[in-house]
KEDREN-736092 format. One record per residue (C-alpha): residue number from 1; residue in three letters; x, y, z. Coordinates in steps of 0.1 Angstrom, whole numbers, plus 5000, padded with zeros to 4 digits. Example, Ala and Ser with C-alpha at 12.3 -4.5 7.8 and 13.67 -1.06 7.14 Angstrom:
% KEDREN-736092
+-----+--------+------+------+------+
: num : residu :    X :    Y :    Z :
+-----+--------+------+------+------+
:   1 :    Ala : 5123 : 4955 : 5078 :
:   2 :    Ser : 5137 : 4989 : 5071 :
+-----+--------+------+------+------+
***
This chain:
% KEDREN-736092
+-----+--------+------+------+------+
: num : residu :    X :    Y :    Z :
+-----+--------+------+------+------+
:   1 :    Met : 5000 : 5000 : 5000 :
:   2 :    Val : 5014 : 5034 : 4990 :
:   3 :    Gln : 5007 : 5063 : 5013 :
:   4 :    Thr : 5007 : 5099 : 5000 :
:   5 :    Leu : 5019 : 5126 : 5023 :
:   6 :    Thr : 5000 : 5158 : 5020 :
:   7 :    Ser : 5010 : 5190 : 5035 :
:   8 :    Ala : 4987 : 5209 : 5059 :
:   9 :    Ala : 4966 : 5238 : 5045 :
:  10 :    Tyr : 4977 : 5259 : 5074 :
:  11 :    Val : 4994 : 5257 : 5108 :
:  12 :    Val : 4993 : 5279 : 5139 :
:  13 :    Gly : 5020 : 5305 : 5135 :
:  14 :    Pro : 5042 : 5319 : 5163 :
:  15 :    Asp : 5017 : 5346 : 5170 :
:  16 :    Gly : 4988 : 5322 : 5174 :
:  17 :    Asn : 4972 : 5331 : 5140 :
:  18 :    Pro : 4968 : 5307 : 5110 :
:  19 :    Leu : 4999 : 5305 : 5088 :
:  20 :    Thr : 4996 : 5294 : 5052 :
:  21 :    Lys : 5023 : 5290 : 5025 :
:  22 :    Ala : 5013 : 5323 : 5011 :
:  23 :    Asp : 5020 : 5339 : 5045 :
:  24 :    Leu : 5056 : 5325 : 5047 :
:  25 :    Pro : 5086 : 5347 : 5041 :
:  26 :    Pro : 5095 : 5350 : 5004 :
:  27 :    Pro : 5121 : 5325 : 4991 :
:  28 :    Glu : 5146 : 5354 : 4984 :
:  29 :    Thr : 5145 : 5365 : 5021 :
:  30 :    Lys : 5180 : 5378 : 5032 :
:  31 :    Arg : 5171 : 5396 : 5064 :
:  32 :    Trp : 5160 : 5370 : 5090 :
:  33 :    Val : 5142 : 5388 : 5118 :
:  34 :    Ile : 5128 : 5368 : 5147 :
:  35 :    Arg : 5092 : 5365 : 5133 :
:  36 :    Arg : 5104 : 5351 : 5099 :
:  37 :    Lys : 5126 : 5325 : 5115 :
:  38 :    Ala : 5097 : 5315 : 5139 :
:  39 :    Glu : 5073 : 5312 : 5110 :
:  40 :    Val : 5096 : 5289 : 5091 :
:  41 :    Val : 5101 : 5267 : 5122 :
:  42 :    Ala : 5063 : 5266 : 5128 :
:  43 :    Ala : 5057 : 5257 : 5091 :
:  44 :    Val : 5080 : 5227 : 5094 :
:  45 :    Arg : 5068 : 5216 : 5128 :
:  46 :    Gly : 5032 : 5218 : 5116 :
:  47 :    Gly : 5037 : 5200 : 5083 :
:  48 :    Leu : 5032 : 5230 : 5060 :
:  49 :    Leu : 5067 : 5225 : 5047 :
:  50 :    Thr : 5091 : 5196 : 5051 :
:  51 :    Leu : 5126 : 5203 : 5064 :
:  52 :    Glu : 5140 : 5196 : 5030 :
:  53 :    Glu : 5115 : 5220 : 5014 :
:  54 :    Ala : 5123 : 5247 : 5039 :
:  55 :    Cys : 5161 : 5243 : 5035 :
:  56 :    Glu : 5158 : 5244 : 4997 :
:  57 :    Arg : 5133 : 5273 : 4996 :
:  58 :    Tyr : 5154 : 5295 : 5019 :
:  59 :    Thr : 5189 : 5282 : 5012 :
:  60 :    Leu : 5194 : 5271 : 5047 :
:  61 :    Thr : 5215 : 5243 : 5060 :
:  62 :    Val : 5199 : 5216 : 5082 :
:  63 :    Glu : 5222 : 5228 : 5110 :
:  64 :    Glu : 5210 : 5264 : 5107 :
:  65 :    Phe : 5174 : 5254 : 5108 :
:  66 :    Ser : 5181 : 5231 : 5137 :
:  67 :    Ala : 5197 : 5259 : 5156 :
:  68 :    Trp : 5166 : 5280 : 5151 :
:  69 :    Gln : 5144 : 5252 : 5163 :
:  70 :    Lys : 5166 : 5245 : 5194 :
:  71 :    Ala : 5167 : 5283 : 5202 :
:  72 :    Ile : 5129 : 5284 : 5202 :
:  73 :    Glu : 5126 : 5252 : 5223 :
:  74 :    Lys : 5150 : 5265 : 5249 :
:  75 :    His : 5145 : 5303 : 5250 :
:  76 :    Gly : 5113 : 5309 : 5231 :
:  77 :    Met : 5112 : 5335 : 5203 :
:  78 :    Pro : 5137 : 5358 : 5220 :
:  79 :    Gly : 5163 : 5330 : 5216 :
:  80 :    Leu : 5162 : 5338 : 5178 :
:  81 :    Arg : 5177 : 5372 : 5183 :
:  82 :    Ala : 5210 : 5373 : 5165 :
:  83 :    Thr : 5224 : 5396 : 5193 :
:  84 :    Arg : 5215 : 5371 : 5220 :
:  85 :    Ile : 5230 : 5340 : 5205 :
:  86 :    Gln : 5263 : 5344 : 5224 :
:  87 :    His : 5245 : 5350 : 5257 :
:  88 :    Tyr : 5224 : 5318 : 5252 :
:  89 :    Arg : 5254 : 5298 : 5241 :
:  90 :    Asp : 5272 : 5308 : 5273 :
:  91 :    Asp : 5243 : 5295 : 5293 :
:  92 :    Ile : 5247 : 5261 : 5277 :
:  93 :    Arg : 5283 : 5257 : 5287 :
+-----+--------+------+------+------+
***
């Protein structure tokens, strides 16, 4: 039996509102603010995009995406601030 995986029509975004593929940051995004990173993580977690699709669409490495995901899990959305990365890394050590 062959199973077809379908993506979700929408997921709950980081602000609690529905998030569709049309709401995601554009593929050519260069400036990654907290909200955009959180939206991509929410899209992958909710099945709107696969990890592979997200990495290809946004030219991310799996390690970069994983770092965003871990930052959210450990520190919430503030953990995605580029200026706070060193502070949070020091907490891990």
